[in-house]
C-alpha positions in Angstrom: 33.3 -78.9 -28.0 32.3 -78.1 -24.4 34.8 -75.2 -24.8 33.2 -73.9 -28.0 29.9 -73.6 -26.5 31.0 -72.1 -23.5 32.8 -69.3 -25.6 29.7 -68.8 -27.9 27.7 -68.2 -24.7 29.9 -65.8 -23.2 30.1 -64.0 -26.3 26.2 -63.7 -26.5 25.8 -62.9 -23.0 28.2 -60.1 -23.4 26.1 -59.0 -26.4 23.0 -59.1 -24.6 24.5 -56.8 -21.5 25.5 -54.4 -23.9 22.1 -54.6 -25.9 20.5 -53.9 -22.7 22.6 -51.0 -21.4 22.4 -49.7 -24.8 18.4 -49.5 -24.4 18.5 -48.2 -20.9 20.7 -45.5 -22.2 18.2 -44.6 -25.0 15.2 -44.8 -22.9 16.7 -42.4 -20.4 17.4 -40.3 -23.1 14.2 -40.5 -24.4 12.4 -39.7 -21.1 14.5 -36.5 -20.9 13.4 -35.4 -24.4 9.9 -36.3 -23.6 7.2 -33.0 -23.5 7.4 -31.8 -19.9 10.7 -33.7 -19.0 12.8 -31.6 -16.6 10.3 -28.7 -16.4 10.4 -26.5 -13.4 7.5 -26.2 -10.9 5.4 -23.4 -11.3 4.7 -21.2 -8.1 2.7 -18.4 -8.0 3.2 -15.0 -6.3 0.9 -12.0 -6.1 1.2 -8.2 -6.7 -1.4 -6.3 -5.5 -2.0 -2.2 -5.9 -3.8 0.5 -7.6 -4.0 -0.3 -11.1 -7.1 1.6 -11.9 -8.4 5.2 -10.7 -6.8 8.3 -9.6 -3.5 6.5 -8.3 -3.1 3.9 -11.2 0.3 5.9 -12.0 2.6 4.7 -8.9 0.3 1.1 -8.8 0.9 0.4 -12.5 4.8 1.6 -12.1 4.8 -0.7 -9.1 3.3 -3.6 -11.2 6.1 -3.3 -14.2 9.0 -3.2 -11.8 7.8 -6.5 -10.0 7.1 -8.0 -13.3 10.7 -7.1 -14.2 12.0 -8.8 -11.2 10.1 -11.9 -11.9 10.7 -11.9 -15.5 14.8 -11.8 -14.6 14.3 -14.6 -12.3 12.5 -16.6 -14.6 15.4 -16.1 -17.1 18.0 -17.5 -14.8 18.8 -21.5 -15.4 19.6 -21.5 -11.9 16.0 -20.7 -10.4 14.6 -23.9 -9.0 11.0 -22.7 -9.9 9.2 -20.9 -12.4 7.4 -18.1 -11.1 3.7 -17.0 -12.1 2.5 -13.4 -11.4 -1.3 -13.2 -10.1 -2.1 -9.2 -10.6 -4.8 -7.9 -8.4 -6.2 -4.1 -8.4 -7.0 -3.0 -5.1 -8.3 0.3 -6.4 -6.6 2.2 -3.4 -9.9 1.4 -1.4 -9.9 -0.5 1.7 -12.9 -2.9 0.9 -11.6 -3.6 -2.6 -7.9 -4.2 -1.0 -9.5 -6.7 1.6 -11.2 -8.7 -1.0 -7.9 -8.6 -3.3 -6.1 -10.0 -0.4 -8.6 -12.7 0.2 -8.4 -13.5 -3.5 -4.7 -13.8 -3.2 -4.3 -15.7 0.0 -7.2 -17.9 -0.7 -5.4 -20.0 -3.5 -3.3 -22.4 -1.9 -1.0 -21.9 -4.9 -0.2 -18.4 -4.1 2.8 -18.5 -1.9 3.5 -14.9 -0.9 2.8 -11.5 -2.7 4.0 -7.7 -2.8 0.9 -5.5 -1.7 0.0 -2.1 -1.8 0.9 1.6 -2.3 -2.2 3.0 -0.4 -1.7 3.1 3.3 -5.2 2.9 3.8 -5.5 -0.2 2.2 -2.3 -2.2 3.5 -3.5 -1.3 7.4 -6.8 -3.1 6.2 -5.6 -6.0 4.8 -2.9 -7.0 7.7 -5.3 -9.2 9.4 -6.4 -11.0 6.4 -2.8 -11.7 5.6 -2.1 -12.8 9.1 -5.1 -15.0 9.2 -4.5 -16.7 6.1 -0.9 -17.3 6.8 0.4 -15.7 3.6 3.5 -13.8 3.6 2.9 -10.1 2.1 5.6 -7.3 1.5 4.6 -4.0 1.3 6.1 -2.0 -1.4 4.8 1.4 -1.2 2.4 2.3 1.7 4.3 4.6 4.5 1.7 4.5 7.5 4.1 3.1 10.4 1.1 1.0 12.0 1.2 -1.2 9.1 4.5 -2.8 10.5 5.0 -1.2 14.0 1.1 -1.7 15.0 1.2 -5.6 14.7 3.4 -8.4 15.5 2.6 -10.5 12.3 5.3 -12.3 10.8 3.5 -12.2 7.7 3.5 -8.5 7.3 7.1 -7.0 6.2 7.4 -3.5 4.5 10.7 -2.7 1.9 10.0 1.0 1.9 10.2 3.5 4.7 7.4 5.1 6.8 6.2 8.5 7.6 8.1 9.1 10.5 11.5 10.0 9.2 9.9 11.5 6.2 8.1 14.3 8.4 10.9 14.8 10.6 13.2 15.8 7.4 10.3 17.9 5.9 9.8 19.8 9.2 13.3 20.6 9.8 14.1 21.7 6.1 11.3 24.1 6.1 12.1 25.3 9.7 15.8 25.9 8.7 14.7 27.9 5.8 12.8 30.1 7.8 9.4 29.3 7.7 7.5 29.4 10.9 3.8 29.3 10.5 1.8 26.6 8.5 -1.8 25.8 7.6 -2.4 21.8 7.4 -5.0 20.1 5.1 -5.0 16.4 5.1 -7.2 13.4 3.9 -9.1 11.8 6.8 -8.0 8.3 6.1 -5.4 6.6 7.9 -2.7 7.8 5.5 -3.5 11.3 6.1 -4.1 11.4 9.9 -0.5 9.5 10.2 0.9 12.5 8.1 -0.7 14.7 10.4 0.6 13.2 13.5 4.0 13.0 12.6 4.5 16.3 11.0 2.7 18.2 13.7 4.9 16.6 16.4 8.0 17.3 14.5 7.1 20.9 13.4 5.9 22.0 16.9 9.1 20.3 18.6 11.2 22.7 16.5 9.1 25.8 17.4 7.0 26.0 14.5 3.4 27.3 14.7 0.4 25.6 13.3 -2.5 27.8 12.2 -5.2 25.5 11.8 -5.7 22.0 10.8 -8.4 20.8 8.5 -9.4 17.1 7.3 -10.6 16.7 4.0 -12.6 13.6 2.3 -10.6 11.6 -0.6 -13.7 12.4 -2.8 -13.9 15.7 -2.5 -13.4 18.3 -5.2 -14.3 21.6 -4.1 -11.9 23.1 -1.4 -13.1 26.8 -1.6 -14.1 26.5 2.0 -10.9 25.2 3.5 -8.7 27.4 1.4 -10.7 30.6 1.8 -10.2 30.0 5.4 -6.4 29.3 4.8 -5.9 32.5 2.8 -7.1 34.4 6.1 -4.6 33.0 8.1 -2.0 33.8 5.9 0.6 31.1 6.7 4.0 30.7 5.5 3.1 27.6 3.7 0.4 25.0 3.1 1.3 21.5 4.2 -1.0 18.7 2.4 -1.1 15.1 3.7 -2.8 13.3 1.0 -2.6 11.5 -2.4 -2.4 13.2 -5.9 -6.1 13.0 -6.8 -6.8 15.5 -3.9 -3.5 17.2 -4.2 -4.2 18.4 -7.8 -7.6 19.9 -7.1 -6.2 21.7 -3.9 -3.3 23.3 -5.7 -5.4 24.1 -8.9 -7.8 26.1 -6.5 -5.0 27.5 -4.3 -3.8 29.4 -7.3 -7.0 30.3 -8.5 -8.1 31.9 -5.0 -4.4 33.7 -5.4 -3.2 32.4 -2.2 0.6 33.5 -1.7 1.9 30.5 0.3 4.4 27.8 -0.4 2.6 24.4 -1.2 4.3 21.3 0.3 3.0 17.4 0.0 4.3 14.2 1.2 5.1 11.3 -0.9 1.7 10.7 -1.7 2.0 13.2 -4.5 5.5 12.3 -5.7 4.2 10.9 -9.4 4.3 12.3 -12.8 0.7 12.5 -13.2 0.8 15.8 -10.5 3.1 17.6 -12.6 1.2 16.7 -16.0 -2.1 17.6 -14.7 -1.1 20.9 -13.1 1.3 22.1 -15.6 2.9 25.4 -14.3 1.1 25.3 -11.4 3.1 22.8 -10.1 6.1 24.6 -10.4 7.9 24.8 -7.0 5.7 22.5 -5.3 7.9 20.4 -2.7 7.5 16.8 -1.6 9.7 14.4 0.3 10.4 10.5 -0.4 12.3 7.9 1.4 15.5 6.5 -0.3 17.8 8.3 -2.9 16.3 9.5 -6.6 16.3 6.3 -8.8 19.3 7.3 -11.0 21.3 8.0 -7.8 20.3 4.2 -6.3 23.3 1.8 -6.0 21.6 0.1 -8.9 19.2 2.7 -9.9 20.7 3.5 -13.6 20.9 -0.3 -14.5 17.1 -0.8 -13.4 15.9 1.9 -15.3 17.7 0.4 -18.6 16.3 -2.5 -18.1 13.1 -0.9 -17.2 13.1 0.9 -20.5 14.2 -1.9 -22.8 10.9 -3.7 -21.7 8.9 -0.8 -23.2 6.4 -0.3 -20.3 4.0 2.3 -21.2 4.0 4.0 -17.5 7.3 5.0 -15.7 8.3 3.0 -12.7 7.5 6.2 -10.3 8.7 6.8 -7.0 8.1 3.2 -5.7 9.2 0.9 -8.5 12.4 0.2 -7.3 11.0 -0.6 -3.9 8.5 -3.1 -5.9 11.5 -4.3 -7.9 13.4 -5.3 -4.9 10.1 -6.9 -3.0 10.0 -9.3 -6.2 13.7 -10.3 -5.7 13.5 -10.7 -1.8 10.4 -12.8 -2.2 11.8 -15.1 -4.6 14.8 -15.3 -2.9 13.3 -16.7 -0.1 11.0 -19.3 -1.8 14.3 -20.5 -3.5 16.0 -21.1 -0.2 13.0 -22.7 1.6 10.6 -23.8 -0.9 7.0 -23.1 -1.7 5.8 -23.2 2.0 4.2 -19.9 3.1 5.1 -20.2 7.0 8.6 -21.2 6.2 8.8 -17.7 3.4 7.3 -15.6 6.0 9.7 -16.5 8.7 12.8 -16.3 6.4 11.7 -12.9 5.1 11.2 -11.3 8.2 13.8 -13.1 10.4 16.8 -13.1 8.0 16.5 -10.4 5.9 19.8 -8.5 6.7 22.3 -6.6 5.4 20.8 -7.6 1.4 22.5 -5.9 -1.2 19.8 -4.7 -3.6 19.0 -1.7 -6.3 18.2 0.6 -3.2 21.1 -0.1 -1.1 21.2 -2.7 1.9 18.0 -3.8 3.2 17.7 -5.2 6.7 14.2 -5.8 8.4 13.9 -4.9 12.1 12.0 -6.9 14.8 8.9 -5.6 13.3 9.7 -6.7 9.3 10.5 -3.0 8.9 13.2 -2.2 6.6 15.5 0.7 8.1 15.4 3.5 5.1 17.7 6.2 6.9 17.9 8.5 3.7 14.8 11.1 2.8 15.3 13.0 -0.3 13.3 16.3 -0.7 12.3 17.2 -4.6 10.7 20.3 -6.1 8.6 20.7 -9.3 10.7 22.2 -11.7 9.9 22.6 -15.4 7.3 19.8 -15.0 9.5 17.3 -13.6 10.4 16.4 -10.0 13.9 17.0 -9.6 15.9 16.4 -6.2 16.4 19.4 -4.3 20.2 19.3 -3.9 20.3 19.2 -7.6 17.4 22.0 -8.5 18.0 25.8 -9.2 16.0 26.5 -6.3 18.8 24.9 -4.0 21.1 26.7 -6.2 19.3 30.1 -5.9 18.5 30.8 -9.6 14.8 30.4 -8.8 13.1 31.2 -5.6 10.3 29.3 -3.6 7.3 31.6 -2.4 9.1 33.2 0.9 8.1 33.2 4.5 6.2 36.2 5.4 
């Protein structure tokens, strides 16, 4: 009798254990299937650039490229976090830029961001990002002092600076036989920076500067400045400024019948310059860090992805840099977590020989990417064409010759 009860107890005990195990498994499955279960933590990152106004073209192109990078990472099942982009317009104005930087950095959920196309804005916001302890990677502004003028761990830059751009600019024109130049520059930090580095490079080669005139970024009538230049009869005119000023200067130069080559900086390297000027843009030269997009290591693949997204605006000159900034920022967060101080340290100290669509990216001791290649572009048939592939380089078309 005892053995029979013992056997029944063992059987019932075994059944109870199996039932409990089954219930535990079902509970775990239910927990996994519950709404929100297994959902990735959302991390905010910001994008700041000129999304309205005269410099909106490169700003929107950079914004779209940044969003593309974030979209790719959010679709990757291996990422630890889900990334949300906070988009802020700086209007290419220093005061608005500082407010944009404060808005982004005052939100504790915003861990890091890619910031600024305009140098005068980027130099104005560096202190804000530093004081707020928020990492900011510049994606388009070229003034050297943005990175070299401080030791802020929070400030890094993925694109190059004015220094090499102007060295290449001066040497190319000098080697082509040009000897005299009249300089126009906007009076912002951006324009004064270009003036400084071009002038130093040009005079070191033996070139002559006939005059230097500063212009306001809101100025529209350049008759007085251009009339003076016409009397000087230079080999070429150098303009250190952005597209909204470059367009009327070139228009009025043509109207006044000034026969001189017209050159600009990377600030006019966008499609709106050609679109606004039409035939008057023909033969204008500018310079930009890095290779043409379709010649970058990952440029063709980037363009295919960009076009597949159906963005209304082209990526413009600095879109690839904004795209790379997005990936570098996310890489750092994935590695060290959504902690501003750790992300800043990771970006500045450990970004070395990183493979990207623009080539290897390495930050020096100031958080500045080393971009050794500078490309010259010429406006040909309404498009910016790299000099080496243009009909001008091949001799089929001629620039305005030196005197």
